[in-house]
MARBA-3410 file (N, C-alpha, C, O; in Angstrom, 1 decimal):
139
30.1,-16.5,30.8,30.3,-14.9,30.6,30.5,-14.1,29.0,30.1,-13.0,28.5 ~ 31.5,-15.4,28.7,31.7,-14.5,27.4,30.4,-15.0,26.3,30.4,-14.4,25.2 ~ 29.6,-15.8,26.5,28.6,-16.8,26.0,27.2,-15.0,25.6,26.8,-14.4,24.6 ~ 27.1,-14.9,27.8,26.2,-13.6,27.4,26.3,-12.7,26.9,25.4,-12.0,26.6 ~ 28.1,-12.3,26.6,28.3,-11.2,25.6,28.1,-11.4,24.3,27.4,-10.8,23.5
28.5,-12.3,24.3,28.1,-12.9,22.3,26.3,-12.9,22.0,25.9,-12.8,20.8 ~ 25.6,-13.0,23.1,24.1,-13.5,22.5,23.9,-11.6,22.8,23.2,-11.0,22.1 ~ 24.4,-11.1,23.8,24.4,-9.4,23.7,24.2,-8.3,22.3,23.4,-7.5,21.9 ~ 25.3,-9.0,22.0,26.1,-8.9,20.6,25.6,-8.6,19.2,25.6,-7.7,18.4 ~ 25.1,-10.1,19.5,24.1,-10.1,18.5,22.9,-10.0,18.6,22.1,-10.6,17.8
22.4,-9.4,19.5,20.8,-9.3,19.7,21.3,-7.9,19.2,20.4,-7.3,18.6 ~ 22.5,-7.2,19.5,21.8,-6.0,19.3,21.9,-5.3,18.1,21.3,-4.3,17.7 ~ 23.0,-6.2,17.3,23.3,-6.0,15.2,22.2,-6.1,15.0,21.5,-5.2,14.6 ~ 21.6,-7.5,15.3,19.9,-7.8,14.8,19.0,-6.7,15.2,18.3,-6.6,14.2 ~ 18.7,-5.9,15.8,17.7,-5.3,16.6,18.1,-3.7,15.6,17.1,-3.0,15.3
19.3,-3.4,15.2,19.9,-2.6,14.6,19.9,-2.2,13.4,19.8,-1.0,13.0 ~ 19.9,-3.8,12.5,19.6,-3.9,11.0,18.3,-4.2,11.0,17.8,-4.0,9.9 ~ 17.7,-4.6,11.9,16.0,-4.5,11.4,15.4,-2.7,11.9,14.7,-1.9,11.2 ~ 15.7,-2.5,12.6,15.3,-0.9,12.1,15.9,-0.1,11.4,15.3,1.0,11.3 ~ 17.0,-0.3,10.9,17.4,0.1,9.6,16.6,0.0,8.5,16.1,0.9,7.8
16.5,-1.7,8.1,15.4,-2.0,7.5,14.0,-1.2,7.0,13.6,-0.9,5.9 ~ 13.6,-1.2,8.2,12.6,-0.4,8.4,12.4,0.9,8.0,11.5,1.3,7.3 ~ 13.4,1.7,8.6,13.9,3.1,8.2,13.6,2.9,6.4,12.7,3.3,5.7 ~ 14.4,2.3,6.1,14.3,2.1,4.6,12.9,1.6,3.6,12.4,2.0,2.5 ~ 12.6,0.9,4.1,11.2,0.9,3.6,10.3,2.0,3.7,9.7,2.5,2.7
10.2,2.3,5.0,9.5,3.8,5.2,9.7,5.0,4.0,8.9,5.3,3.1 ~ 10.7,5.4,4.4,11.9,6.6,3.2,10.9,6.0,1.4,10.4,6.7,0.5 ~ 11.1,4.3,1.5,10.2,4.1,0.4,9.1,4.7,0.1,9.0,5.6,-0.8 ~ 8.3,4.3,0.7,6.9,4.6,1.6,6.6,5.7,1.1,5.6,5.9,0.4 ~ 7.7,6.8,1.4,7.2,8.7,1.8,7.2,8.3,0.9,6.2,7.8,0.6
8.3,8.4,-0.2,8.8,9.2,-1.5,7.6,8.8,-2.5,7.0,9.8,-2.9 ~ 7.1,7.6,-3.0,6.1,6.8,-3.4,4.7,7.8,-2.9,3.9,8.0,-3.7 ~ 4.5,8.1,-2.0,3.2,8.9,-1.9,3.7,10.3,-1.5,2.9,10.9,-0.8 ~ 5.0,10.9,-2.0,4.7,12.4,-2.6,4.6,12.1,-3.9,3.9,12.9,-4.5 ~ 4.9,11.3,-4.6,4.5,11.8,-6.3,3.1,11.4,-6.1,2.7,11.3,-7.2
2.4,11.1,-5.4,0.9,11.1,-6.2,0.6,11.9,-4.4,0.9,11.9,-3.2 ~ -0.8,12.7,-5.9,-1.2,13.8,-4.6,-2.4,13.2,-4.6,-2.6,12.6,-5.7 ~ -3.3,13.1,-3.9,-4.5,13.0,-3.7,-5.0,14.0,-2.9,-4.8,14.2,-1.7 ~ -5.7,14.8,-3.8,-6.5,16.2,-3.5,-8.1,16.6,-3.3,-9.0,16.1,-4.0 ~ -8.3,17.5,-2.5,-9.8,17.8,-2.5,-10.2,18.7,-4.0,-9.5,19.4,-4.7
-11.4,18.4,-4.0,-12.2,18.6,-5.2,-11.9,20.7,-5.2,-11.9,21.4,-6.2 ~ -11.8,21.1,-4.0,-11.3,22.9,-4.5,-10.0,23.4,-4.8,-9.9,24.5,-5.4 ~ -8.7,22.3,-4.3,-7.8,22.5,-4.4,-6.9,21.8,-5.8,-5.8,22.1,-6.3 ~ -7.9,20.8,-6.3,-8.1,20.3,-7.5,-8.3,21.5,-8.8,-7.7,21.5,-9.8 ~ -9.1,22.1,-8.3,-9.6,23.0,-9.6,-8.8,24.4,-9.3,-8.5,25.1,-10.3
-8.5,24.7,-8.0,-8.0,25.9,-7.9,-5.9,25.9,-8.9,-5.2,26.8,-9.3 ~ -5.9,24.2,-9.0,-4.1,24.2,-9.6,-5.0,24.0,-10.9,-4.3,24.8,-11.5 ~ -6.0,23.5,-11.9,-6.1,23.8,-13.2,-6.3,24.6,-13.6,-6.3,24.7,-14.9 ~ -6.7,25.6,-12.8,-7.2,26.8,-13.3,-6.0,28.2,-14.0,-5.4,29.0,-13.4 ~ -6.1,28.0,-15.2,-5.1,29.0,-15.9,-3.6,28.6,-15.9,-2.6,29.3,-16.0
-3.6,27.4,-15.8,-2.0,26.6,-15.9,-1.9,25.6,-17.1,-2.8,25.1,-17.8 ~ -0.5,25.5,-17.3,-0.8,24.0,-18.5,-0.7,22.5,-17.3,-0.1,22.1,-16.4 ~ -1.7,22.2,-18.0,-1.7,20.6,-17.9,-2.2,19.8,-18.0,-3.0,20.1,-18.9 ~ -2.3,18.5,-17.8,-2.4,17.2,-18.4,-4.0,16.5,-17.8,-3.8,15.6,-16.9 ~ -5.2,17.0,-18.1,-5.9,16.8,-17.5,-6.5,15.3,-18.1,-6.7,15.2,-19.3
-6.8,14.1,-17.4,-7.1,13.0,-18.2,-8.9,12.1,-17.1,-9.2,12.5,-16.0 ~ -9.2,11.6,-17.6,-10.2,11.0,-17.1,-10.2,10.0,-17.7,-10.2,9.7,-18.9 ~ -10.2,9.4,-16.5,-9.9,7.6,-16.6,-11.1,6.7,-17.0,-11.1,5.5,-17.1 ~ -12.3,7.6,-17.1,-13.6,6.3,-17.3,-13.6,6.2,-18.4,-13.0,6.9,-19.2 ~ -14.5,5.1,-18.8,-15.3,4.5,-19.8,-15.8,5.6,-20.9,-16.4,6.6,-20.4
-15.7,5.7,-22.2,-15.8,6.5,-23.3,-17.3,7.0,-23.3,-17.7,8.0,-23.9 ~ -18.2,6.2,-22.2,-19.6,6.1,-21.9,-19.8,7.2,-21.1,-20.5,8.1,-21.5 ~ -19.5,7.2,-20.1,-19.2,7.5,-18.9,-18.6,9.0,-19.4,-19.3,10.0,-19.2 ~ -17.7,9.1,-19.8,-17.1,10.4,-20.5,-17.9,10.8,-20.8,-18.2,11.6,-19.9 ~ -19.1,10.7,-22.1,-19.9,11.3,-22.9,-21.0,11.7,-22.3,-21.9,12.2,-23.0
-21.1,11.3,-20.8,-22.4,11.5,-20.4,-21.8,12.9,-19.4,-22.8,13.4,-18.9 ~ -20.7,13.4,-19.0,-20.0,14.9,-18.8,-18.9,14.3,-18.2,-18.7,13.2,-17.6 ~ -18.2,15.2,-18.5,-16.5,15.3,-17.7,-16.2,16.8,-17.7,-16.9,17.6,-18.3 ~ -14.5,17.2,-16.8,-14.7,18.6,-16.9,-13.8,18.7,-18.0,-13.1,17.9,-18.6 ~ -13.9,20.7,-18.3,-13.7,20.6,-19.9,-12.2,20.8,-19.6,-11.5,21.3,-18.7
-11.9,19.8,-21.2,-10.7,20.0,-21.2,-9.6,19.0,-20.9,-8.5,19.0,-21.3 ~ -10.5,17.8,-20.0,-10.1,16.5,-20.1,-10.0,15.4,-21.3,-10.9,15.0,-22.0 ~ -8.8,15.1,-21.3,-9.2,13.7,-22.0,-8.9,12.5,-21.9,-7.8,12.1,-21.5 ~ -10.1,11.7,-22.5,-10.3,10.8,-22.1,-9.2,9.9,-22.4,-8.5,10.2,-23.3 ~ -9.0,8.7,-21.5,-7.9,7.3,-21.8,-8.5,6.3,-20.8,-8.3,6.5,-19.6
-9.3,5.3,-21.4,-10.2,4.5,-20.9,-8.8,3.4,-19.9,-7.8,2.9,-20.3 ~ -9.6,3.4,-18.3,-8.7,3.0,-17.6,-8.6,1.1,-18.1,-7.7,0.4,-17.9 ~ -9.8,0.7,-18.8,-10.1,-0.4,-19.2,-9.4,-0.7,-20.7,-9.5,-1.8,-21.2 ~ -8.9,0.2,-21.3,-8.6,-0.1,-22.8,-7.3,-1.3,-22.6,-6.5,-1.3,-21.7 ~ -7.3,-2.0,-23.6,-6.4,-2.6,-23.8,-4.8,-1.6,-24.1,-4.0,-1.8,-23.1
-4.5,-1.0,-24.7,-3.8,0.2,-24.8,-3.1,1.1,-24.3,-2.4,1.8,-24.9 ~ -3.5,0.9,-22.6,-3.6,2.2,-22.0,-2.6,2.3,-21.6,-2.3,3.4,-21.5 ~ -1.4,1.2,-21.1,-0.5,2.0,-20.9,0.3,2.8,-21.6,0.8,3.9,-21.1 ~ 0.3,2.2,-23.0,1.0,2.8,-24.6,0.3,4.2,-24.3,1.2,5.1,-24.1 ~ -0.8,4.6,-24.2,-1.3,5.9,-24.3,-1.2,6.7,-23.2,-1.3,7.9,-23.2
-0.7,5.9,-21.8,-0.4,6.6,-20.7,0.8,7.6,-20.9,0.8,8.8,-20.6 ~ 1.9,6.9,-21.6,3.3,6.8,-22.2,3.1,8.3,-23.2,4.0,9.1,-23.5 ~ 2.2,8.2,-23.5,2.2,9.2,-25.4,2.3,10.5,-24.0,2.4,11.7,-24.5 ~ 2.3,10.6,-22.7,1.7,11.9,-21.6,3.2,12.8,-21.5,4.1,12.1,-21.4 ~ 3.4,13.8,-21.5,4.5,14.5,-21.5,5.0,14.2,-20.3,4.2,14.7,-19.4
5.9,13.8,-19.8,6.3,13.3,-18.1,6.6,14.7,-17.2,6.4,14.9,-16.0 ~ 7.0,15.6,-18.3,7.6,16.9,-17.2,6.3,17.9,-17.3,6.6,19.1,-17.0 ~ 5.1,17.8,-17.5,4.4,18.6,-17.1,3.3,17.6,-15.9,3.2,16.4,-16.2 ~ 2.7,18.1,-15.0,1.9,17.7,-13.8,0.8,17.1,-14.7,0.7,17.6,-15.8 ~ 0.0,16.3,-14.6,-1.0,15.3,-14.9,-2.0,15.0,-13.8,-1.8,14.5,-12.8
-3.1,15.3,-14.2,-4.2,15.0,-13.2,-5.1,14.4,-13.3,-5.2,14.0,-14.4 ~ -6.0,13.9,-12.5,-6.5,12.2,-13.1,-7.4,12.6,-12.6,-7.2,13.5,-11.8 ~ -8.8,11.9,-12.9,-10.1,11.7,-12.4,-10.7,10.5,-13.3,-10.5,10.2,-14.5 ~ -11.5,9.7,-12.1,-12.5,8.7,-13.1,-13.5,9.0,-11.9,-13.5,10.0,-11.2 ~ -14.6,7.8,-11.8,-15.9,8.4,-11.3,-16.0,8.8,-9.8,-16.4,9.8,-9.3
-15.4,7.6,-8.9,-15.3,8.2,-7.5,-13.8,7.6,-6.8,-13.7,7.2,-5.6 ~ -12.8,7.6,-7.8,-11.8,7.4,-6.8,-10.9,6.4,-7.1,-9.7,6.6,-6.9 ~ -11.2,5.3,-7.7,-10.7,3.9,-7.8,-9.9,3.9,-8.6,-8.7,3.8,-8.3 ~ -10.3,4.0,-9.4,-9.9,3.8,-11.4,-8.3,4.8,-11.3,-7.2,4.3,-11.6 ~ -8.6,5.9,-10.9,-7.8,7.0,-11.4,-6.3,6.7,-9.9,-5.2,7.1,-9.8
-7.1,6.0,-9.3,-5.8,5.5,-7.9,-4.9,5.0,-8.3,-3.8,5.4,-8.2 ~ -5.6,3.6,-9.0,-4.9,2.8,-10.1,-3.3,3.4,-11.3,-2.1,3.3,-11.3 ~ -4.5,4.2,-12.0,-3.8,4.9,-12.9,-2.9,5.4,-12.4,-1.9,5.1,-12.9 ~ -2.9,6.3,-11.5,-1.9,6.8,-10.2,-0.5,6.9,-10.3,0.3,7.8,-10.6 ~ -0.5,5.2,-9.7,0.6,4.4,-9.9,0.9,3.9,-10.8,2.2,3.7,-11.0
0.3,3.6,-11.4,1.1,3.3,-13.0,1.5,4.4,-13.9,1.8,4.3,-15.1 ~ 1.4,5.0,-13.4,2.3,6.8,-13.6,3.2,7.2,-13.1,4.2,7.7,-13.6 ~ 3.0,6.8,-11.7,4.6,6.7,-11.1,5.6,5.9,-11.5,6.7,6.3,-11.9 ~ 5.1,4.5,-11.3,6.0,3.7,-12.1,6.4,4.0,-13.5,7.5,3.6,-13.8 ~ 5.4,5.0,-14.5,6.4,4.8,-15.3,7.4,6.0,-15.8,7.7,6.4,-16.9
7.8,6.5,-14.3,8.4,7.6,-14.0,7.9,9.4,-14.4,8.7,10.3,-14.8 ~ 6.6,9.5,-14.1,5.8,10.9,-13.9,5.9,11.0,-12.7,5.5,10.1,-11.9 ~ 6.5,12.4,-12.5,7.0,13.0,-11.0,5.7,13.7,-10.7,5.5,13.3,-9.5 ~ 4.7,14.5,-11.2,3.5,15.4,-10.9,2.5,14.6,-10.8,1.9,14.3,-11.8 ~ 2.1,14.2,-10.0,0.7,13.6,-10.0,-0.3,13.8,-9.4,-0.1,13.6,-8.2
-1.6,14.2,-9.8,-2.6,14.9,-9.0,-3.6,13.8,-9.1,-3.5,13.4,-10.3 ~ -4.5,13.1,-8.3,-5.8,12.1,-8.5,-6.7,13.2,-7.4,-6.4,13.7,-6.3 ~ -7.7,13.3,-8.3,-9.1,14.4,-7.8,-10.0,13.0,-6.6,-10.7,12.0,-6.9 ~ -9.7,13.4,-5.4,-10.5,12.7,-3.8,-11.6,12.8,-4.8,-11.7,13.6,-5.8 ~ -12.4,11.8,-4.4,-13.8,11.4,-4.1,-14.3,11.3,-6.1,-15.3,10.9,-6.5
-13.1,11.8,-7.1,-13.3,11.6,-7.9,-14.4,12.6,-8.9,-14.6,13.7,-8.4 ~ -15.2,12.2,-10.3,-16.4,13.3,-10.8,-17.4,13.1,-9.9,-18.2,14.0,-9.9 ~ -17.8,12.0,-9.1,-18.9,12.7,-8.4,-18.7,13.9,-7.6,-19.4,14.9,-7.6 ~ -17.5,13.7,-6.8,-16.8,15.0,-6.3,-17.3,15.9,-6.5,-18.0,16.6,-5.8 ~ -16.9,16.1,-8.2,-16.6,17.3,-8.5,-18.3,17.7,-9.0,-18.7,18.8,-9.2
-19.1,16.7,-9.2,-20.3,17.9,-9.5,-21.1,17.7,-8.0,-22.2,18.1,-7.8 ~ -20.7,17.4,-7.5,-21.3,17.5,-6.0,-21.0,19.5,-5.3,-21.8,20.2,-4.7 ~ -19.4,19.6,-5.8,-19.1,20.7,-5.5,-20.0,21.9,-6.6,-19.8,23.1,-6.4 ~ -21.0,21.4,-7.7,-21.1,22.3,-8.1,-20.5,23.0,-9.2,-21.1,24.0,-9.6 ~ -19.0,22.3,-10.1,-18.6,22.9,-10.8,-18.9,22.4,-11.9,-19.6,21.4,-11.9
-18.4,23.1,-13.4,-19.2,23.0,-14.7,-19.0,21.6,-14.9,-18.2,20.9,-14.2 ~ -19.8,21.2,-16.0,-19.0,20.0,-16.8,-20.0,20.2,-18.1,-21.1,20.7,-18.3 ~ -18.9,19.4,-19.1,-19.1,19.6,-20.4,-19.6,18.1,-21.0,-19.1,17.0,-20.6 ~ -20.2,18.2,-21.7,-21.2,17.0,-22.6,-20.9,16.8,-24.0,-21.6,16.0,-24.7
END
């Protein structure tokens, strides 16, 4: 009888411990997702209109020169100094990122988050979505 009680107690604590660890892991994931907002093109445009922001185009210089969003600064994701260039940005201001379709900017967003940036906005669908929406482009 004592062994049955012991098994029940051990199972209870094991289940409770695993559930607590799972909740902690989920809270960490939720916090990380909150720091990076992947937003639709219309919302992205609205957020950068008339407000102080840092708009970063992480495409190659060749892609950037073919057309980019007005006021965007080009920081090439493939540049060997990419992380150093990101560190020059102001961590207290929102950062808006885009690439061609969202892959590189997603990776760059994660690097900004890891570097301590708090307000990160990633353009869902990238520059392609911006163009498809008919928004203006600079050359």
